[in-house]
TORPA-4810 file (N, C-alpha, C, O; in nm, 3 decimals):
<nodes>
NODE_1_-0.326_-0.350_5.027_-0.462_-0.319_5.096_-0.374_-0.220_5.208_-0.256_-0.238_5.238_M
NODE_2_-0.448_-0.130_5.252_-0.475_-0.048_5.320_-0.429_-0.072_5.448_-0.428_-0.195_5.442_A
NODE_3_-0.379_-0.040_5.588_-0.362_-0.109_5.675_-0.533_-0.019_5.772_-0.578_0.095_5.785_Q
NODE_4_-0.563_-0.136_5.806_-0.725_-0.143_5.864_-0.702_-0.043_6.016_-0.604_-0.025_6.089_K
NODE_5_-0.832_0.004_6.020_-0.792_0.134_6.134_-0.915_0.089_6.241_-1.032_0.077_6.203_I
NODE_6_-0.860_0.062_6.411_-0.980_-0.018_6.488_-1.003_0.092_6.557_-0.975_0.206_6.518_D
NODE_7_-1.063_0.059_6.678_-1.132_0.115_6.779_-1.031_0.246_6.818_-1.054_0.367_6.808_I
NODE_8_-0.896_0.166_6.872_-0.789_0.225_6.969_-0.780_0.362_6.848_-0.816_0.474_6.884_K
NODE_9_-0.740_0.342_6.735_-0.728_0.484_6.638_-0.827_0.540_6.618_-0.798_0.631_6.540_T
NODE_10_-0.979_0.545_6.652_-1.098_0.564_6.657_-1.077_0.697_6.791_-1.104_0.817_6.789_V
NODE_11_-1.033_0.629_6.875_-1.051_0.680_7.001_-0.899_0.846_6.997_-0.884_0.961_7.039_D
NODE_12_-0.832_0.748_6.922_-0.697_0.875_6.922_-0.742_0.986_6.862_-0.744_1.098_6.913_E
NODE_13_-0.793_0.949_6.715_-0.821_1.053_6.636_-0.968_1.177_6.677_-0.997_1.292_6.642_V
NODE_14_-1.036_1.060_6.778_-1.181_1.156_6.843_-1.127_1.221_6.941_-1.161_1.338_6.923_A
NODE_15_-1.053_1.214_7.047_-0.895_1.291_7.104_-0.894_1.389_7.100_-0.948_1.479_7.163_H
NODE_16_-0.808_1.378_6.995_-0.736_1.505_6.900_-0.807_1.596_6.794_-0.769_1.697_6.733_L
NODE_17_-0.902_1.536_6.795_-1.033_1.647_6.715_-1.129_1.687_6.845_-1.210_1.777_6.829_A
NODE_18_-1.120_1.631_6.952_-1.240_1.670_7.057_-1.348_1.684_7.066_-1.423_1.774_7.104_R
NODE_19_-1.361_1.516_7.002_-1.501_1.467_6.994_-1.531_1.314_7.035_-1.459_1.218_7.007_L
NODE_20_-1.663_1.311_7.115_-1.707_1.224_7.139_-1.832_1.161_7.117_-1.943_1.212_7.105_E
NODE_21_-1.783_1.001_7.115_-1.860_0.907_7.051_-1.961_0.824_7.120_-1.900_0.774_7.214_F
NODE_22_-2.074_0.786_7.123_-2.115_0.648_7.131_-2.066_0.482_7.087_-2.039_0.439_6.975_S
NODE_23_-2.066_0.428_7.188_-2.034_0.287_7.113_-2.033_0.279_6.977_-1.961_0.261_6.879_E
NODE_24_-2.190_0.309_7.028_-2.265_0.257_6.834_-2.216_0.336_6.760_-2.162_0.292_6.658_E
NODE_25_-2.218_0.516_6.792_-2.127_0.627_6.678_-1.985_0.559_6.590_-1.953_0.528_6.475_G
NODE_26_-1.921_0.558_6.748_-1.784_0.466_6.716_-1.796_0.337_6.626_-1.709_0.280_6.560_K
NODE_27_-1.900_0.315_6.638_-1.870_0.182_6.534_-1.894_0.147_6.373_-1.864_0.055_6.297_A
NODE_28_-1.984_0.311_6.361_-2.016_0.384_6.225_-1.855_0.435_6.178_-1.789_0.420_6.075_E
NODE_29_-1.829_0.502_6.311_-1.712_0.627_6.243_-1.583_0.532_6.190_-1.497_0.582_6.118_I
NODE_30_-1.576_0.381_6.234_-1.514_0.311_6.199_-1.495_0.232_6.070_-1.396_0.192_6.009_L
NODE_31_-1.640_0.223_6.051_-1.655_0.173_5.959_-1.650_0.275_5.783_-1.644_0.245_5.664_N
NODE_32_-1.656_0.406_5.870_-1.666_0.494_5.755_-1.527_0.504_5.734_-1.492_0.474_5.620_D
NODE_33_-1.429_0.541_5.821_-1.312_0.551_5.789_-1.199_0.455_5.716_-1.099_0.482_5.649_M
NODE_34_-1.273_0.304_5.766_-1.210_0.205_5.699_-1.234_0.243_5.520_-1.144_0.267_5.441_N
NODE_35_-1.414_0.238_5.485_-1.431_0.251_5.347_-1.295_0.396_5.335_-1.190_0.402_5.271_R
NODE_36_-1.335_0.454_5.391_-1.215_0.602_5.298_-1.089_0.519_5.285_-1.039_0.546_5.176_M
NODE_37_-1.008_0.417_5.358_-0.902_0.404_5.324_-0.870_0.324_5.229_-0.766_0.321_5.162_L
NODE_38_-1.000_0.234_5.222_-1.050_0.154_5.068_-1.050_0.182_4.942_-1.016_0.122_4.840_A
NODE_39_-1.108_0.317_4.976_-1.139_0.402_4.864_-0.988_0.464_4.827_-0.946_0.470_4.711_F
NODE_40_-0.936_0.495_4.908_-0.811_0.581_4.866_-0.741_0.444_4.819_-0.696_0.451_4.705_V
NODE_41_-0.728_0.350_4.869_-0.640_0.200_4.845_-0.645_0.201_4.707_-0.538_0.198_4.647_D
NODE_42_-0.757_0.207_4.640_-0.848_0.180_4.499_-0.797_0.285_4.423_-0.775_0.278_4.302_K
NODE_43_-0.785_0.350_4.470_-0.697_0.510_4.388_-0.565_0.466_4.366_-0.508_0.487_4.259_L
NODE_44_-0.514_0.409_4.455_-0.343_0.384_4.423_-0.311_0.282_4.340_-0.194_0.255_4.313_N
NODE_45_-0.455_0.192_4.275_-0.429_0.075_4.184_-0.446_0.180_4.025_-0.401_0.135_3.919_E
NODE_46_-0.491_0.271_4.029_-0.467_0.317_3.903_-0.305_0.444_3.890_-0.252_0.530_3.960_M
NODE_47_-0.274_0.352_3.697_-0.172_0.413_3.677_-0.196_0.591_3.664_-0.301_0.648_3.637_D
NODE_48_-0.106_0.633_3.684_-0.091_0.782_3.736_0.067_0.833_3.605_0.082_0.950_3.568_T
NODE_49_0.114_0.774_3.581_0.263_0.805_3.519_0.232_0.876_3.422_0.130_0.852_3.358_D
NODE_50_0.321_0.988_3.390_0.225_1.129_3.320_0.093_1.190_3.292_0.055_1.271_3.207_G
NODE_51_0.032_1.129_3.389_-0.030_1.313_3.416_-0.030_1.380_3.506_-0.006_1.355_3.624_I
NODE_52_-0.064_1.487_3.445_-0.039_1.609_3.509_-0.164_1.591_3.623_-0.266_1.524_3.610_E
NODE_53_-0.101_1.712_3.796_-0.162_1.713_3.883_-0.348_1.811_3.811_-0.333_1.911_3.741_P
NODE_54_-0.452_1.776_3.835_-0.566_1.861_3.879_-0.543_1.964_3.954_-0.515_1.957_4.073_L
NODE_55_-0.559_2.118_3.855_-0.535_2.204_4.013_-0.699_2.226_3.966_-0.770_2.178_4.055_I
NODE_56_-0.768_2.272_3.874_-0.904_2.318_3.871_-0.973_2.265_3.764_-0.933_2.250_3.649_Y
NODE_57_-1.095_2.236_3.821_-1.222_2.134_3.761_-1.220_2.175_3.602_-1.225_2.099_3.505_M
NODE_58_-1.212_2.332_3.604_-1.211_2.337_3.441_-1.134_2.437_3.361_-1.052_2.501_3.427_T
NODE_59_-1.138_2.454_3.285_-1.037_2.523_3.174_-1.076_2.727_3.184_-1.008_2.822_3.146_D
NODE_60_-1.209_2.720_3.250_-1.301_2.810_3.245_-1.163_2.910_3.308_-1.074_2.866_3.380_E
NODE_61_-1.176_3.066_3.253_-1.155_3.139_3.325_-1.231_3.262_3.378_-1.329_3.290_3.311_K
NODE_62_-1.211_3.326_3.465_-1.263_3.427_3.516_-1.273_3.576_3.415_-1.166_3.601_3.360_N
NODE_63_-1.353_3.646_3.394_-1.322_3.717_3.340_-1.405_3.862_3.447_-1.521_3.894_3.474_V
NODE_64_-1.255_3.921_3.483_-1.322_4.027_3.602_-1.283_4.179_3.502_-1.203_4.205_3.412_M
NODE_65_-1.406_4.267_3.591_-1.433_4.413_3.519_-1.309_4.505_3.596_-1.251_4.454_3.692_R
NODE_66_-1.278_4.621_3.555_-1.152_4.682_3.615_-1.199_4.765_3.704_-1.286_4.848_3.680_D
NODE_67_-1.138_4.747_3.827_-1.158_4.799_3.969_-1.169_4.934_3.926_-1.056_4.981_3.919_D
NODE_68_-1.247_5.008_3.899_-1.241_5.158_3.909_-1.330_5.203_4.007_-1.449_5.173_4.022_I
NODE_69_-1.215_5.327_4.114_-1.321_5.370_4.231_-1.421_5.482_4.161_-1.374_5.563_4.081_P
NODE_70_-1.524_5.481_4.187_-1.587_5.582_4.174_-1.669_5.648_4.325_-1.665_5.608_4.442_K
NODE_71_-1.723_5.735_4.279_-1.833_5.748_4.359_-1.981_5.748_4.338_-2.055_5.819_4.271_E
NODE_72_-2.002_5.631_4.428_-2.174_5.629_4.367_-2.276_5.674_4.446_-2.375_5.719_4.387_T
NODE_73_-2.275_5.672_4.598_-2.318_5.797_4.663_-2.290_5.845_4.741_-2.190_5.787_4.784_L
NODE_74_-2.320_5.947_4.814_-2.230_6.020_4.857_-2.283_6.006_4.999_-2.397_5.962_5.011_T
NODE_75_-2.198_6.047_5.133_-2.240_5.971_5.252_-2.387_6.057_5.272_-2.489_5.994_5.299_Q
NODE_76_-2.388_6.146_5.264_-2.560_6.240_5.309_-2.655_6.165_5.233_-2.764_6.160_5.290_K
NODE_77_-2.650_6.099_5.115_-2.719_6.058_5.035_-2.765_5.892_5.129_-2.879_5.851_5.151_E
NODE_78_-2.620_5.819_5.173_-2.648_5.704_5.243_-2.710_5.697_5.347_-2.754_5.588_5.383_A
NODE_79_-2.733_5.832_5.437_-2.804_5.828_5.564_-2.902_5.878_5.552_-2.953_5.885_5.664_L
NODE_80_-2.974_5.927_5.470_-3.095_5.982_5.417_-3.207_5.883_5.464_-3.301_5.914_5.538_K
NODE_81_-3.193_5.812_5.432_-3.321_5.689_5.487_-3.321_5.616_5.607_-3.411_5.564_5.673_N
NODE_82_-3.201_5.625_5.618_-3.189_5.540_5.807_-3.270_5.632_5.855_-3.309_5.746_5.830_A
NODE_83_-3.289_5.515_5.961_-3.394_5.516_6.065_-3.339_5.582_6.175_-3.394_5.679_6.227_P
NODE_84_-3.211_5.526_6.222_-3.119_5.608_6.318_-2.979_5.666_6.238_-2.931_5.611_6.139_K
NODE_85_-2.923_5.792_6.306_-2.841_5.796_6.265_-2.815_5.932_6.309_-2.912_6.002_6.336_K
NODE_86_-2.687_5.983_6.321_-2.631_6.118_6.354_-2.546_6.150_6.246_-2.541_6.082_6.143_D
NODE_87_-2.474_6.260_6.269_-2.423_6.348_6.146_-2.329_6.236_6.031_-2.285_6.285_5.927_S
NODE_88_-2.308_6.107_6.057_-2.175_6.084_6.021_-2.172_5.922_5.998_-2.093_5.848_5.938_D
NODE_89_-2.326_5.892_6.090_-2.272_5.711_6.119_-2.416_5.671_6.105_-2.486_5.772_6.110_Y
NODE_90_-2.486_5.562_6.088_-2.579_5.516_6.118_-2.574_5.451_6.257_-2.471_5.402_6.305_F
NODE_91_-2.707_5.456_6.325_-2.694_5.445_6.516_-2.759_5.271_6.516_-2.879_5.291_6.536_K
NODE_92_-2.743_5.141_6.505_-2.769_5.033_6.479_-2.765_4.998_6.678_-2.686_5.048_6.757_V
NODE_93_-2.851_4.922_6.702_-2.904_4.866_6.869_-2.752_4.771_6.862_-2.697_4.716_6.767_P
NODE_94_-2.712_4.783_7.018_-2.553_4.673_7.029_-2.625_4.570_7.052_-2.732_4.561_7.112_K
NODE_95_-2.527_4.451_6.973_-2.542_4.337_6.923_-2.431_4.233_7.008_-2.406_4.116_6.982_V
NODE_96_-2.392_4.294_7.086_-2.282_4.203_7.140_-2.316_4.260_7.284_-2.319_4.374_7.330_I
NODE_97_-2.341_4.122_7.340_-2.373_4.098_7.507_-2.207_4.073_7.554_-2.122_4.004_7.499_D
NODE_98_-2.197_4.179_7.705_-2.074_4.143_7.759_-2.071_4.078_7.864_-2.000_4.112_7.960_N
NODE_99_-2.184_3.924_7.863_-2.137_3.857_7.972_-2.007_3.807_8.052_-2.020_3.744_8.157_H
</nodes>
């Protein structure tokens, strides 16, 4: 059986993760963490001798097209319908505030 997690461990993990929990929240986290440990402990009961690690969930392979560079729009065409532009670039409102 896996080691049980106690409130002290929950407090230490919360501190390391910079989390704060109410007492009720700590009790829920404690229960969840102990359930996770019990699940992992249950997995340890399985005989995995001779079983290869699973790297991918499927044997499917990605079929990718060749990456062939080509010009689809000229700069002039790309800027043609822009509401605001100068000779080379789109003009957009400032979105970062320096406060």
